[in-house]
C-alpha positions as CSV (number, residue, x, y, z in Angstrom):
1,M,8.4,-12.2,5.0
2,I,10.8,-11.3,2.2
3,A,14.3,-10.7,3.5
4,Y,16.5,-8.4,1.4
5,Q,19.6,-6.2,1.3
6,K,19.8,-2.8,-0.3
7,H,22.9,-1.2,-1.8
8,Q,23.8,1.6,-4.1
9,L,26.8,1.9,-6.4
10,D,28.8,5.1,-6.8
11,N,27.2,5.6,-10.3
12,G,23.8,5.6,-8.8
13,L,22.6,2.1,-9.5
14,Q,20.2,0.9,-6.8
15,V,20.6,-2.8,-6.0
16,L,18.4,-5.2,-4.0
17,L,19.3,-8.7,-3.1
18,H,17.0,-11.5,-1.9
19,R,18.2,-15.0,-1.1
20,D,16.0,-18.1,-1.5
21,E,18.0,-21.3,-1.1
22,T,15.1,-23.5,-2.0
23,T,15.4,-22.9,-5.7
24,P,18.2,-23.7,-8.2
25,L,17.3,-20.5,-10.1
26,V,18.1,-16.8,-10.0
27,T,16.1,-13.9,-11.4
28,V,17.7,-10.7,-12.5
29,N,15.3,-7.8,-12.8
30,L,16.1,-4.3,-14.1
31,L,13.5,-1.5,-13.8
32,Y,14.4,1.6,-15.9
33,N,12.6,4.8,-14.8
34,V,11.2,5.6,-18.2
35,G,7.7,5.0,-19.5
36,A,5.2,6.5,-21.9
37,R,4.8,9.5,-19.6
38,D,8.4,10.6,-20.4
39,E,7.8,10.9,-24.1
40,E,7.1,14.1,-26.1
41,P,3.6,14.5,-27.5
42,H,5.0,14.3,-31.1
43,R,7.3,11.4,-30.3
44,T,5.2,8.8,-28.5
45,G,5.7,5.1,-28.3
46,F,9.5,5.4,-27.8
47,A,9.7,3.7,-24.4
48,H,7.9,0.7,-25.8
49,L,10.1,0.7,-29.0
50,F,13.1,0.6,-26.7
51,E,11.7,-2.5,-25.0
52,H,12.1,-4.2,-28.4
53,L,15.4,-2.5,-29.3
54,M,17.0,-3.8,-26.1
55,F,16.8,-7.3,-27.5
56,G,18.3,-6.3,-30.8
57,G,21.9,-7.0,-29.8
58,T,25.1,-5.1,-28.9
59,W,28.6,-5.1,-30.5
60,A,29.8,-7.7,-28.0
61,V,26.6,-9.8,-28.0
62,P,24.8,-9.6,-31.4
63,D,22.1,-12.1,-30.4
64,Y,21.0,-11.7,-26.8
65,D,18.3,-14.4,-26.9
66,L,20.8,-16.9,-28.3
67,V,23.0,-16.5,-25.3
68,V,20.1,-16.6,-22.8
69,N,18.7,-19.8,-24.4
70,G,22.2,-21.3,-24.3
71,M,22.2,-20.8,-20.5
72,G,18.9,-22.5,-20.2
73,G,17.3,-19.2,-19.2
74,E,14.2,-17.2,-20.1
75,S,13.9,-13.5,-20.5
76,N,11.2,-11.0,-21.2
77,A,10.1,-7.4,-20.6
78,F,7.2,-5.0,-20.4
79,T,6.5,-1.3,-20.7
80,N,3.8,0.7,-19.0
81,N,3.1,4.4,-18.7
82,D,5.6,4.8,-15.8
83,Y,8.6,2.5,-16.4
84,T,10.2,-0.3,-18.5
85,N,11.0,-3.6,-16.8
86,Y,13.4,-6.4,-18.0
87,Y,13.7,-9.7,-16.3
88,L,15.9,-12.8,-16.9
89,T,15.7,-16.1,-15.1
90,I,18.7,-18.4,-15.3
91,P,20.3,-21.3,-13.3
92,A,22.1,-19.9,-10.3
93,Q,25.5,-20.8,-11.5
94,M,25.0,-18.5,-14.6
95,L,24.5,-15.3,-12.6
96,D,27.9,-13.9,-13.7
97,T,27.0,-14.3,-17.4
98,A,23.5,-12.9,-16.8
99,L,24.8,-9.7,-15.2
100,Y,27.4,-9.3,-18.0
101,L,24.5,-9.4,-20.5
102,E,22.5,-6.8,-18.8
103,A,25.4,-4.5,-18.1
104,D,26.6,-4.9,-21.7
105,R,23.3,-3.7,-23.1
106,M,23.0,-0.9,-20.5
107,R,26.4,0.3,-21.7
108,L,25.5,0.6,-25.4
109,L,23.3,-1.0,-28.0
110,D,24.2,-1.8,-31.5
111,F,22.3,1.0,-33.1
112,S,22.0,0.5,-36.9
113,P,19.4,1.3,-39.6
114,R,18.7,-2.4,-39.9
115,S,18.0,-3.1,-36.2
116,L,15.8,0.0,-36.0
117,Q,13.8,-0.9,-39.1
118,V,13.2,-4.5,-37.8
119,Q,11.9,-3.3,-34.5
120,Q,9.8,-0.6,-36.1
121,Q,8.1,-3.3,-38.2
122,V,7.6,-5.5,-35.1
123,V,6.0,-2.7,-33.1
124,T,3.8,-1.7,-36.1
125,E,2.6,-5.3,-36.4
126,E,1.9,-5.4,-32.7
127,Y,-0.1,-2.2,-33.0
128,H,-2.3,-3.7,-35.7
129,Q,-2.8,-7.0,-33.9
130,R,-3.6,-5.7,-30.5
131,Y,-5.4,-2.5,-31.2
132,E,-6.7,-2.3,-34.7
133,N,-7.6,-6.0,-35.4
134,Q,-8.7,-7.0,-31.9
135,P,-12.3,-6.5,-30.9
136,Y,-12.6,-3.5,-28.5
137,G,-8.8,-3.2,-28.9
138,D,-8.8,0.6,-29.5
139,A,-11.1,1.4,-26.4
140,M,-8.2,2.6,-24.2
141,L,-6.6,4.4,-27.2
142,M,-9.8,6.5,-27.3
143,L,-10.6,6.6,-23.6
144,R,-7.2,8.0,-22.3
145,P,-7.3,11.2,-24.4
146,L,-10.9,11.7,-23.3
147,C,-9.9,11.6,-19.6
148,Y,-6.6,13.4,-19.9
149,Q,-6.2,16.8,-21.6
150,H,-2.7,17.6,-20.5
151,H,-0.9,14.8,-18.6
152,P,1.1,12.4,-20.8
153,Y,-1.1,9.5,-19.5
154,R,-3.3,10.6,-22.3
155,W,-1.6,8.3,-24.7
156,P,-1.0,4.5,-24.2
157,T,2.4,2.8,-24.2
158,I,2.0,1.9,-27.9
159,G,1.9,5.7,-28.6
160,S,-0.8,8.1,-29.7
161,D,0.0,7.6,-33.4
162,I,2.0,4.6,-34.7
163,K,3.6,7.0,-37.2
164,H,5.8,8.4,-34.4
165,V,7.5,5.0,-34.1
166,Q,7.6,4.4,-37.9
167,E,9.2,7.8,-38.5
168,A,11.8,7.5,-35.6
169,T,15.4,8.2,-36.7
170,L,18.7,6.8,-35.3
171,D,19.4,10.2,-33.8
172,D,16.0,10.0,-32.0
173,V,16.5,6.6,-30.5
174,E,20.2,7.3,-29.5
175,H,19.2,10.5,-27.7
176,F,16.4,8.6,-25.9
177,F,18.8,5.8,-24.9
178,F,21.6,8.1,-23.6
179,R,19.0,10.1,-21.6
180,Y,17.3,7.3,-19.8
181,Y,19.3,4.0,-20.0
182,H,22.0,4.4,-17.4
183,P,22.8,3.2,-13.9
184,A,21.4,6.2,-12.0
185,N,18.0,5.7,-13.7
186,C,17.8,2.0,-13.0
187,I,16.9,-0.3,-10.1
188,L,18.5,-3.8,-10.2
189,S,17.2,-6.7,-8.1
190,I,18.5,-10.2,-7.9
191,G,16.5,-13.0,-6.2
192,G,17.1,-16.7,-5.8
193,N,19.9,-19.0,-4.8
194,I,22.6,-16.4,-4.3
195,D,25.3,-15.5,-1.8
196,Y,24.9,-11.9,-0.9
197,D,28.6,-11.0,-0.9
198,E,29.3,-12.8,-4.2
199,A,26.3,-11.3,-5.8
200,M,27.4,-7.7,-4.9
201,R,30.9,-8.5,-6.1
202,L,29.5,-9.5,-9.5
203,V,27.3,-6.4,-9.6
204,E,30.3,-4.2,-8.9
205,K,32.3,-6.1,-11.5
206,H,29.8,-5.6,-14.3
207,F,28.0,-2.4,-13.5
208,G,30.4,-0.4,-11.3
209,N,32.4,1.0,-14.2
210,I,29.5,2.2,-16.3
211,K,29.8,6.0,-16.6
212,L,27.0,8.5,-17.0
213,R,26.9,10.4,-20.3
214,P,26.4,14.1,-20.5
215,E,22.9,13.6,-21.8
216,A,21.8,11.4,-18.9
217,L,18.8,12.6,-16.9
218,I,20.0,12.3,-13.3
219,P,17.4,11.6,-10.6
220,T,16.9,14.0,-7.8
221,Q,18.6,12.7,-4.6
222,G,16.3,11.8,-1.8
223,K,13.1,11.5,-3.9
224,A,11.4,8.3,-5.0
225,M,12.1,7.6,-8.6
226,A,8.3,7.4,-9.3
227,Y,7.9,11.0,-8.2
228,E,11.2,12.8,-9.0
229,R,10.0,14.3,-12.3
230,S,7.3,16.9,-13.0
231,Y,4.6,16.4,-15.6
232,P,1.8,18.6,-17.0
233,Q,-1.2,18.3,-14.6
234,E,-4.9,18.1,-15.2
235,E,-7.3,20.8,-14.2
236,P,-10.2,19.5,-12.1
237,Q,-12.8,18.1,-14.4
238,E,-16.0,20.0,-14.2
239,E,-18.2,18.5,-16.9
240,Q,-19.0,15.1,-18.2
241,R,-17.2,14.0,-21.4
242,R,-18.8,11.5,-23.8
243,L,-17.8,9.7,-27.0
244,E,-19.6,7.2,-29.3
245,L,-17.7,4.7,-31.4
246,V,-19.0,2.3,-34.0
247,R,-16.9,-0.8,-34.7
248,S,-17.2,-4.4,-36.0
249,V,-17.6,-6.1,-32.6
250,P,-19.9,-8.9,-31.3
251,N,-21.8,-6.7,-28.8
252,D,-22.1,-3.2,-27.6
253,A,-19.8,-2.2,-24.7
254,L,-19.8,0.5,-22.1
255,Y,-16.7,2.2,-20.7
256,M,-16.8,4.7,-17.8
257,A,-13.8,6.4,-16.2
258,F,-13.4,8.7,-13.2
259,P,-10.2,10.6,-12.2
260,M,-8.6,9.3,-9.0
261,C,-5.6,10.1,-6.8
262,D,-2.0,9.1,-7.4
263,H,-0.3,6.0,-5.9
264,S,1.3,8.0,-3.1
265,H,-2.0,9.2,-1.7
266,N,-3.6,7.2,1.2
267,D,-6.9,7.1,-0.8
268,F,-5.3,4.9,-3.5
269,Y,-5.9,1.8,-1.4
270,I,-9.5,2.8,-0.8
271,Y,-10.2,3.1,-4.5
272,D,-8.7,-0.3,-4.9
273,L,-11.0,-1.8,-2.3
274,I,-14.0,-0.1,-3.9
275,S,-13.2,-1.8,-7.2
276,D,-13.1,-5.1,-5.3
277,V,-16.4,-4.5,-3.6
278,L,-17.9,-3.9,-7.1
279,S,-16.4,-6.7,-9.1
280,N,-14.0,-9.0,-7.5
281,G,-15.5,-12.5,-7.8
282,N,-18.9,-14.0,-8.4
283,S,-20.3,-12.6,-5.1
284,S,-19.3,-9.0,-5.9
285,R,-22.1,-6.5,-6.3
286,M,-22.0,-5.8,-10.0
287,Y,-21.6,-9.4,-11.0
288,R,-24.4,-10.5,-8.8
289,H,-26.8,-7.8,-9.7
290,W,-26.2,-7.0,-13.3
291,V,-24.6,-10.2,-14.8
292,Q,-26.2,-13.0,-12.8
293,E,-29.6,-11.7,-11.7
294,Q,-30.6,-9.0,-14.2
295,S,-28.5,-10.3,-17.2
296,L,-27.8,-6.9,-18.6
297,F,-24.1,-7.6,-19.1
298,S,-22.2,-10.7,-20.1
299,E,-19.3,-9.3,-18.2
300,L,-18.9,-6.2,-16.0
301,N,-15.7,-5.1,-14.3
302,A,-14.4,-2.3,-12.1
303,Y,-10.7,-1.6,-11.6
304,I,-8.0,1.0,-11.2
305,T,-5.3,1.8,-13.7
306,G,-2.7,1.9,-10.9
307,E,-0.2,4.4,-12.2
308,A,2.1,6.3,-10.0
309,G,0.5,9.6,-11.0
310,P,-3.2,10.6,-11.1
311,G,-4.9,7.4,-12.3
312,L,-8.4,6.3,-13.4
313,F,-11.1,4.3,-11.8
314,L,-12.7,2.3,-14.6
315,V,-15.9,0.4,-15.2
316,S,-16.3,-1.6,-18.4
317,G,-18.8,-4.1,-19.5
318,K,-20.0,-6.0,-22.6
319,L,-23.8,-5.9,-23.0
320,N,-26.1,-8.8,-23.6
321,D,-28.3,-8.8,-26.7
322,G,-31.4,-6.6,-26.4
323,I,-29.9,-4.3,-23.8
324,T,-29.4,-0.7,-24.8
325,L,-26.4,1.4,-23.8
326,P,-28.5,3.9,-21.8
327,Q,-30.0,1.0,-19.8
328,A,-26.5,-0.4,-19.1
329,E,-25.2,3.0,-18.1
330,E,-28.2,3.6,-15.7
331,A,-27.5,0.2,-14.0
332,V,-23.9,1.2,-13.4
333,W,-24.9,4.6,-12.0
334,Q,-27.4,2.8,-9.7
335,E,-24.6,0.7,-8.3
336,L,-22.2,3.6,-7.9
337,S,-24.9,5.7,-6.2
338,R,-25.5,2.9,-3.7
339,L,-21.9,3.2,-2.6
340,R,-22.3,6.9,-2.2
341,E,-25.5,6.7,-0.2
342,E,-25.1,3.6,1.9
343,A,-22.2,2.4,4.0
344,V,-20.7,-1.0,3.0
345,D,-21.4,-3.8,5.5
346,P,-18.3,-4.3,7.6
347,H,-18.3,-8.0,6.7
348,E,-18.3,-7.2,3.0
349,L,-15.4,-4.9,3.6
350,Q,-13.5,-7.5,5.6
351,K,-14.1,-10.0,2.8
352,V,-12.4,-7.9,0.2
353,I,-9.5,-7.0,2.6
354,N,-9.0,-10.7,3.2
355,K,-9.0,-11.4,-0.6
356,F,-6.4,-8.7,-1.2
357,E,-4.1,-10.2,1.5
358,N,-4.5,-13.7,0.0
359,T,-3.8,-12.3,-3.5
360,F,-0.8,-10.4,-2.2
361,V,0.7,-13.4,-0.5
362,Y,0.1,-15.6,-3.5
363,S,1.6,-13.0,-5.9
364,Q,4.9,-13.4,-4.1
365,Y,5.0,-17.2,-4.2
366,K,7.6,-17.3,-7.0
367,V,11.1,-15.8,-6.8
368,I,10.6,-13.9,-10.0
369,D,7.6,-12.2,-8.5
370,R,9.5,-11.3,-5.3
371,T,12.3,-9.9,-7.4
372,M,10.0,-7.7,-9.5
373,S,8.2,-6.5,-6.4
374,L,11.4,-5.4,-4.8
375,C,12.1,-3.2,-7.8
376,H,8.6,-1.9,-8.0
377,Y,8.2,-0.9,-4.3
378,T,11.7,0.7,-4.3
379,W,10.7,2.7,-7.4
380,L,7.7,3.9,-5.4
381,G,10.0,4.8,-2.5
382,R,8.6,2.2,-0.2
383,T,10.8,-0.9,-0.4
384,E,9.5,-2.1,2.9
385,W,6.0,-2.4,1.4
386,V,7.1,-5.6,-0.3
387,N,6.2,-7.0,3.1
388,D,3.9,-4.4,4.7
389,E,1.4,-3.2,2.0
390,P,-1.5,-5.3,3.4
391,E,-1.3,-3.3,6.6
392,A,-2.5,-0.2,4.6
393,Y,-5.6,-2.1,3.6
394,K,-6.4,-3.3,7.1
395,T,-6.8,0.2,8.4
396,I,-9.5,1.1,5.8
397,T,-13.0,1.6,7.3
398,V,-16.6,1.6,5.8
399,D,-16.6,5.4,6.3
400,D,-13.5,5.7,4.1
401,L,-15.2,3.8,1.3
402,Q,-18.3,6.0,1.4
403,R,-16.2,9.2,1.6
404,V,-14.2,8.3,-1.5
405,A,-17.2,7.0,-3.4
406,Q,-18.9,10.4,-2.8
407,Q,-16.0,12.4,-4.1
408,C,-15.3,10.1,-7.1
409,F,-18.6,9.0,-8.6
410,V,-20.0,12.3,-9.7
411,S,-21.6,12.9,-13.1
412,Q,-19.4,15.9,-14.0
413,H,-16.3,13.8,-13.2
414,S,-17.2,11.0,-15.6
415,N,-15.8,10.1,-19.0
416,I,-18.1,7.7,-20.9
417,I,-17.7,5.8,-24.2
418,Y,-20.6,4.0,-25.9
419,Y,-18.9,1.4,-28.0
420,K,-21.5,0.2,-30.5
421,K,-21.5,-2.8,-32.8
422,R,-21.8,-2.1,-36.5
């Protein structure tokens, strides 16, 4: 059980505190409610660009990493379609300095042509390495716009076109910063060897006097951050969409995607368990039938994208030599049809529920993971699920799995990419 305290500053900053006296460390985690879904179609990749710009220095602290390393700390960040997350782990006695660093760069970055140019080059190189020069690297770049016609989930965090980042101006990035990087749009969690009262005193000291600018996008009171904004929605998909790509890759690959519900829907957890029934472990259905026994695939996976909004249920696999893409696709349809037509054995369902619970517990073994989870669940509007989420899975029945499989795995709802080797 993770014990925690919740607070909110007058300027809107949400604060969560978790004490663990068994560690000499403290993790400071900041979740900013801005991700790729908040970008304009002609200005994509900005949330990810800002992940890099936030390490570019401020007027007071020109070299963030130098100060962190000097404290014996470690820091990093990540961006997804929904939000941007920064985390910093330091010795407990350095909490004051760590909070100063994070408040300082929330207050204002050192925007300059040089810092922007450096980070534009870094992001461009990342794009080439991860997407253009990596086997199968552009699969999701191509799959997302196939699945989404209107919602901003149709582009990945790197952006729909790297030129958007390359052509960004100082005015562009300053506007983005002032709109999204402020206390009312952030959740701060601190976990580790802390005293609750002292930690809150330090939070007030460093963040309490940060004012909101006129450009700031202010969250709607009483709504979860994850759902307080409106985005263009998709029309129900009524016909199958297909795409063929030819690339220099070792083997052909198959990608299949189906629209699913958002994270707030009760069926979200059913979709998650269906993916586990299909491909979680060597005893899962797809691995046993099509990798181990029939040898159609060298690897075959089912998973959900997990966004707050309407996500995707994905099946992807690399084919073995001599297997055609239509053969591979037919095998996947057979497996999906079996879920539609036959109820899962209760013991099979219980096995994947137990696996989830074990994974959930293990995922919170480290203080850094607990600290991140507090931010994530608070952002979803369900802080208590940092302890209670497994209970949602325990209520799922075999009838639930079959019902969701019947509504999801339909030909006219599918999006399919044949990824062929040159």
